[in-house]
N, C-alpha and C positions, 0 to 999 in steps of 0.2 A: 364574575370571571371563573371561568370552568378550573379545574384544579388538576394538574397531570398524576398519571396513575404512575406506578412504580416505573414499568416500562416505556412511558411516553419519557420520562423524567430520566432515565439509562440513556435514551436514545439523543435527549436534549445535552448530557453530559459527550456523549461520544460525537455528535456534530458541531458541537462548541470545540473539544480537541480536535478534528479531524476535517471539518466544514466540508465531509464528503458524507451526504444522506444517505446512500445507497450502502457504504460501508458501515454508518452509525446503526442504520436497522437491522442489518446483518448482526453486528453484536449485540444490539437489545434483544434481540430473538424473533423477530418478525421472520414470517417465514417467504413472502414473497418483499422482499428488503427495496428495491425500486418503488413498485407502487406504492408501498408502506411509507418511504419515506416522502415521495409527493404529497400525498394525503396528508401526512404529518404538519409540512411546511408550510400549508396551508393555511392551519390553523392560527389563528393569532395568539392563545395562549402558550402555543408550541413555542411561535417567535419571541414573545414577552419570556421566556424560559430560557430559550438560547440566549438571547439578548443579556438576563441576568448573570446566567450564567460567566459569557465570556467577556462579561465586566468586569467580574471578580477575579477570572484566571490572565494572569500574563504569560507571554510565551517566554520561555528562557532556552538557554541553548541545552538545556538536559531534553526537552520535547525535539528539538531541532537535531541532535544528536542520535534520539531514538529514531528519528526517521532514517538517518544515513545509516544506521544500525540494520535496521530491518530491509532497507536495500542492500545492503552489503552482505549480510546472513539469513536472510530471507528466502522461503521455500519458493520454488518454481516448479512445483507439483502438480498445480492446478491447471496450469499455463502449460505443462506437456499433455495432460488428460487430454485438453483440447487439442491441440496440436495431433496426439495420437489417437484419438474418436473418431471411427470412423462416422460414425451416424450424428449428427448436431443431436448436444445432452439435452435439449429442452433448457424450456425460460427458468424454470423452480432449479436447475442445476448450478445454472449458470448464474443465477442470483447468489448462491454460494461460494464459489470459486471465489480465492483471496489470488487478483490480481495487482500489487501493488508494486511488483517490480516490471509489470508491462508497461514500456513505453507505448508500445506501437501495436498494432492488429492490421492485417491487410488478406483481405480473399480476393484472389486470382481467378478469375473464370477461362477456362478457352474450350474450344468446344469439344477439345477429348477428355480434359481434368481438371479438377479444381485444386486448386494448392493453398495452404493456411501459412503467410507469414508472421512470425511472431518475434518483436523486437523486445529486448530486457535493456532495463538502466544498468551503465555500468557500474558492476562490483568495484572495479578498482576507483573509477573517481569518486565514489561512496566513501571509500576507506581513507582517502586522501584528505577529503572533507573531515573527515573524522579526525584525522590526525592535524590537519589545519586549524581544527577548534582548538585546539591546546589543552589537553588534559582531560579530554574526551574520553581517552583512553586508559585504564586505571593500568598500573605496573603489573597486575596480573592479570591483565587481558591477552588474549592469546592473539590476537588481531593485528598487531603491530610486530610481530616478528614472523607472521605469516606473510603481510604486506609488504615486509623487507625482503625477505625470501622470492615473493615473486618479482620485486624491482630489481634482485642481482639474477636473476635465470632472464627476465626481457633483455639487460645489460649486454649477457654472452652472447646471446643469441642477436641482438644486433651487432657487437664485435664483430661474431663469424661471420658473416655477410658481405 
C-alpha cells in the first residue's frame, strides 16, 4: 500500500475535519483544489488514511462552535469580489475563493443584462447558536455584547413601527 506524502496527509486531515474536498485541497496547498480533491478521493490509500483519521477524531462542541464563529465573523470579501468583478475571474481564481459564508448563488440572464445574486448565511442565527451552545463564548469575547446590542436595536425598531 502506497504511503501518503506530507501534502496528501494534510489533505486527509483537512478533509476529515471539514468533509469538503475542495476546501481541504485548497488548505493543503493544491493549486487546482477541486480537481485535486476528485483525484485524491479516488485513491484507495487516501480513503484509508481519511478513515483512520476520522476514526480517531470525535466531533466535539468546540468544532461546531468554530463553524458558527466562522459564519458569524468570517470574511465575505471573496464573494463580493465575485459580485463586483465585471469579467468572470476564471476557474483558477474561483478555486481559491473562500465561499464558506455563501448559502446560495444565482445567475439570472435576460436579453439586456446578466445579474448575479449571492445569499449569505445569517450571521445573527450563527451568533444565537453560539449563545445556545452554552459556554461557547468566553467571558472576554466581544460577540455577546455585540449580539445584545443588535438585539436591543431590533426591538426598538419593531416597537417604533
